[in-house]
DSSP file (Angstrom, degrees, kcal/mol; ACC not computed):
  #  RESIDUE AA STRUCTURE BP1 BP2  ACC     N-H-->O    O-->H-N    N-H-->O    O-->H-N    TCO  KAPPA ALPHA  PHI   PSI    X-CA   Y-CA   Z-CA
    1    1 A M     >        0   0    0      0, 0.0     4,-2.5     0, 0.0     5,-0.2   0.000 360.0 360.0 360.0 -14.0   83.7   95.5  121.2
    2    2 A V  H  >  +     0   0    0      1,-0.2     4,-2.6     2,-0.2     5,-0.2   0.912 360.0  50.5 -61.1 -41.7   80.4   93.8  121.8
    3    3 A G  H  > S+     0   0    0      2,-0.2     4,-2.3     1,-0.2    -1,-0.2   0.885 109.3  50.8 -63.5 -38.5   80.6   92.2  118.4
    4    4 A V  H  > S+     0   0    0      2,-0.2     4,-2.4     1,-0.2    -2,-0.2   0.930 111.7  47.1 -64.9 -45.0   84.1   91.0  119.1
    5    5 A N  H  X S+     0   0    0     -4,-2.5     4,-2.6     1,-0.2    -2,-0.2   0.917 112.5  49.4 -63.8 -42.5   83.0   89.4  122.4
    6    6 A A  H  X S+     0   0    0     -4,-2.6     4,-1.3     1,-0.2    -1,-0.2   0.898 110.6  51.4 -62.2 -40.0   80.0   87.8  120.8
    7    7 A W  H  X>S+     0   0    0     -4,-2.3     5,-0.7    -5,-0.2     4,-0.5   0.931 112.0  45.4 -63.4 -45.3   82.2   86.4  118.0
    8    8 A R  H ><5S+     0   0    0     -4,-2.4     3,-1.1     1,-0.2    -2,-0.2   0.906 112.5  51.1 -65.8 -40.7   84.6   84.9  120.5
    9    9 A E  H 3<5S+     0   0    0     -4,-2.6    -1,-0.2     1,-0.2    -2,-0.2   0.729  96.4  70.2 -69.5 -21.2   81.8   83.5  122.6
   10   10 A S  H 3<5S-     0   0    0     -4,-1.3    -1,-0.2    -3,-0.3    -2,-0.2   0.745 101.3-131.7 -69.0 -21.3   80.2   81.9  119.6
   11   11 A G  T <<5S+     0   0    0     -3,-1.1    -3,-0.1    -4,-0.5    -2,-0.1   0.522  72.5 122.2  84.1   3.7   83.1   79.4  119.4
   12   12 A L      < -     0   0    0     -5,-0.7    -4,-0.1     1,-0.1    -5,-0.1   0.865  53.1-159.7 -69.0 -34.4   83.7   80.0  115.7
   13   13 A G     >  +     0   0    0     -6,-0.5     4,-1.5    -5,-0.1     3,-0.3   0.473  51.2 124.2  74.3  -0.1   87.2   81.0  116.3
   14   14 A A  H  >  +     0   0    0      1,-0.2     4,-2.5     2,-0.2     5,-0.2   0.853  67.1  61.1 -64.2 -33.4   87.5   82.9  113.0
   15   15 A L  H  > S+     0   0    0      1,-0.2     4,-2.5     2,-0.2    -1,-0.2   0.908 103.6  49.4 -60.8 -41.3   88.5   86.1  114.8
   16   16 A L  H  > S+     0   0    0     -3,-0.3     4,-2.4     1,-0.2    -1,-0.2   0.886 109.6  52.3 -64.7 -37.0   91.6   84.4  116.2
   17   17 A D  H  X S+     0   0    0     -4,-1.5     4,-2.5     2,-0.2    -2,-0.2   0.901 109.0  49.9 -63.9 -39.8   92.5   83.1  112.8
   18   18 A I  H  X S+     0   0    0     -4,-2.5     4,-2.6     2,-0.2    -2,-0.2   0.915 110.3  50.0 -64.7 -42.5   92.2   86.6  111.4
   19   19 A E  H  X S+     0   0    0     -4,-2.5     4,-2.1     2,-0.2    -2,-0.2   0.910 111.2  48.9 -62.4 -41.7   94.5   87.9  114.1
   20   20 A A  H  X S+     0   0    0     -4,-2.4     4,-2.5     2,-0.2    -2,-0.2   0.912 112.0  48.7 -64.3 -42.0   97.0   85.2  113.4
   21   21 A L  H  X S+     0   0    0     -4,-2.5     4,-2.8     1,-0.2    -2,-0.2   0.886 109.8  51.8 -65.9 -38.2   96.9   86.0  109.7
   22   22 A Q  H  X S+     0   0    0     -4,-2.6     4,-2.3     2,-0.2    -1,-0.2   0.892 110.0  49.8 -64.3 -38.2   97.3   89.7  110.4
   23   23 A H  H  X S+     0   0    0     -4,-2.1     4,-2.3     2,-0.2    -2,-0.2   0.934 112.6  46.1 -64.3 -46.3  100.4   88.9  112.5
   24   24 A V  H  X S+     0   0    0     -4,-2.5     4,-2.6     1,-0.2    -2,-0.2   0.908 111.5  53.0 -62.8 -41.4  101.9   86.7  109.8
   25   25 A N  H  X S+     0   0    0     -4,-2.8     4,-2.4     1,-0.2    -1,-0.2   0.912 108.6  49.3 -60.8 -43.5  101.1   89.4  107.2
   26   26 A T  H  X S+     0   0    0     -4,-2.3     4,-2.2     2,-0.2    -1,-0.2   0.921 111.4  49.1 -62.3 -44.3  102.9   92.0  109.3
   27   27 A E  H  X S+     0   0    0     -4,-2.3     4,-2.4     1,-0.2    -2,-0.2   0.906 111.8  49.0 -61.7 -41.8  105.9   89.8  109.7
   28   28 A L  H  X S+     0   0    0     -4,-2.6     4,-2.6     2,-0.2    -1,-0.2   0.876 109.5  51.8 -67.4 -37.3  106.0   89.1  105.9
   29   29 A Q  H  X S+     0   0    0     -4,-2.4     4,-2.3     2,-0.2    -1,-0.2   0.907 111.4  47.5 -64.0 -41.0  105.7   92.8  105.1
   30   30 A Q  H  X S+     0   0    0     -4,-2.2     4,-2.2     2,-0.2    -2,-0.2   0.908 112.8  48.4 -65.9 -41.9  108.7   93.5  107.5
   31   31 A R  H  X S+     0   0    0     -4,-2.4     4,-2.5     1,-0.2    -2,-0.2   0.910 111.0  51.1 -64.5 -41.3  110.7   90.7  105.9
   32   32 A N  H  X S+     0   0    0     -4,-2.6     4,-2.6     1,-0.2    -2,-0.2   0.917 109.1  50.4 -61.5 -43.8  109.9   91.9  102.4
   33   33 A A  H  X S+     0   0    0     -4,-2.3     4,-2.1     1,-0.2    -1,-0.2   0.902 111.2  49.0 -61.7 -41.2  111.0   95.5  103.3
   34   34 A A  H  X S+     0   0    0     -4,-2.2     4,-2.2     2,-0.2    -1,-0.2   0.900 111.8  48.4 -65.3 -40.6  114.2   94.1  104.7
   35   35 A L  H  X S+     0   0    0     -4,-2.5     4,-2.5     2,-0.2    -2,-0.2   0.888 110.1  51.4 -67.9 -38.6  114.9   92.0  101.6
   36   36 A V  H  X S+     0   0    0     -4,-2.6     4,-2.5     2,-0.2    -1,-0.2   0.908 109.8  50.6 -63.4 -41.3  114.1   95.0   99.3
   37   37 A A  H  X S+     0   0    0     -4,-2.1     4,-2.2     2,-0.2    -2,-0.2   0.911 111.2  48.1 -62.6 -42.4  116.6   97.1  101.3
   38   38 A R  H  X S+     0   0    0     -4,-2.2     4,-2.4     2,-0.2    -2,-0.2   0.904 111.4  50.4 -64.3 -40.4  119.3   94.3  101.0
   39   39 A L  H  X S+     0   0    0     -4,-2.5     4,-2.4     2,-0.2    -2,-0.2   0.904 109.3  50.8 -64.9 -41.2  118.6   94.1   97.2
   40   40 A D  H  X S+     0   0    0     -4,-2.5     4,-2.2     2,-0.2    -1,-0.2   0.907 110.3  50.2 -61.2 -41.6  118.9   97.9   96.8
   41   41 A E  H  X S+     0   0    0     -4,-2.2     4,-2.5     1,-0.2    -2,-0.2   0.912 110.8  48.5 -63.8 -42.1  122.2   97.8   98.7
   42   42 A R  H  X S+     0   0    0     -4,-2.4     4,-2.7     2,-0.2    -1,-0.2   0.877 109.0  53.5 -66.4 -36.5  123.5   95.0   96.4
   43   43 A D  H  X S+     0   0    0     -4,-2.4     4,-2.4     2,-0.2    -1,-0.2   0.912 110.1  47.5 -62.6 -41.8  122.4   96.9   93.4
   44   44 A R  H  X S+     0   0    0     -4,-2.2     4,-2.3     2,-0.2    -2,-0.2   0.911 112.5  49.5 -65.2 -41.7  124.4   99.9   94.6
   45   45 A D  H  X S+     0   0    0     -4,-2.5     4,-2.4     2,-0.2    -2,-0.2   0.914 111.6  48.8 -62.9 -42.4  127.4   97.7   95.3
   46   46 A L  H  X S+     0   0    0     -4,-2.7     4,-2.6     2,-0.2    -2,-0.2   0.910 110.4  50.5 -64.3 -42.7  127.1   96.1   91.8
   47   47 A A  H  X S+     0   0    0     -4,-2.4     4,-2.2     1,-0.2    -1,-0.2   0.902 111.6  48.6 -62.2 -40.5  126.9   99.5   90.1
   48   48 A A  H  X S+     0   0    0     -4,-2.3     4,-2.4     2,-0.2    -2,-0.2   0.906 111.4  49.5 -66.3 -41.3  130.0  100.7   92.0
   49   49 A A  H  X S+     0   0    0     -4,-2.4     4,-2.6     2,-0.2    -2,-0.2   0.901 111.0  49.8 -64.9 -40.5  131.9   97.6   91.1
   50   50 A R  H  X S+     0   0    0     -4,-2.6     4,-2.7     2,-0.2    -2,-0.2   0.913 110.6  49.7 -64.4 -41.8  130.9   98.0   87.4
   51   51 A A  H  X S+     0   0    0     -4,-2.2     4,-2.5     2,-0.2    -2,-0.2   0.918 112.3  47.8 -63.3 -42.7  132.0  101.6   87.5
   52   52 A T  H  X S+     0   0    0     -4,-2.4     4,-2.6     2,-0.2    -2,-0.2   0.918 112.1  49.5 -63.0 -43.4  135.3  100.7   89.0
   53   53 A N  H  X S+     0   0    0     -4,-2.6     4,-2.4     2,-0.2    -2,-0.2   0.911 110.6  50.5 -61.8 -42.6  135.8   97.9   86.5
   54   54 A R  H  X S+     0   0    0     -4,-2.7     4,-2.2     2,-0.2    -2,-0.2   0.929 111.5  47.9 -61.0 -46.0  135.0  100.3   83.7
   55   55 A D  H  X S+     0   0    0     -4,-2.5     4,-2.4     1,-0.2    -2,-0.2   0.906 111.8  49.7 -62.5 -42.3  137.6  102.8   85.0
   56   56 A L  H  X S+     0   0    0     -4,-2.6     4,-2.8     1,-0.2    -1,-0.2   0.889 109.7  51.0 -65.1 -38.6  140.2  100.2   85.4
   57   57 A M  H  X S+     0   0    0     -4,-2.4     4,-2.4     2,-0.2    -1,-0.2   0.897 109.9  50.3 -65.8 -38.9  139.6   98.9   81.8
   58   58 A I  H  X S+     0   0    0     -4,-2.2     4,-1.6     2,-0.2    -2,-0.2   0.931 113.0  46.2 -63.5 -44.8  140.0  102.5   80.5
   59   59 A Q  H  X S+     0   0    0     -4,-2.4     4,-1.1     1,-0.2    -2,-0.2   0.918 113.0  49.7 -63.4 -43.0  143.3  102.9   82.5
   60   60 A M  H  X S+     0   0    0     -4,-2.8     4,-0.9     1,-0.2     3,-0.4   0.896 111.7  48.0 -64.2 -40.6  144.5   99.6   81.3
   61   61 A N  H  < S+     0   0    0     -4,-2.4    -1,-0.2     1,-0.2    -2,-0.2   0.783 108.2  54.6 -72.4 -26.5  143.7  100.4   77.6
   62   62 A S  H  < S+     0   0    0     -4,-1.6    -1,-0.2     1,-0.2    -2,-0.2   0.716 101.2  59.8 -79.2 -20.6  145.4  103.8   77.8
   63   63 A V  H  <        0   0    0     -4,-1.1    -1,-0.2    -3,-0.4    -2,-0.2   0.818 360.0 360.0 -74.6 -31.5  148.7  102.3   79.0
   64   64 A R     <        0   0    0     -4,-0.9    -1,-0.2    -3,-0.1    -2,-0.1   0.507 360.0 360.0 -66.5 360.0  149.1  100.1   75.9
């Protein structure tokens, strides 16, 4: 921690910038994970809708 204290006392402030960037990075990673999960759910919903549509088309064509 001596290096961290020396860095902060130097007045350069880069460490705080790194901490802020790490925080933003963590938030973006969490947002990305949430968006990927939503996209996966929509892909499953779309696949289910396509399967249902396919089944309905088969039933409709067999009635004729």
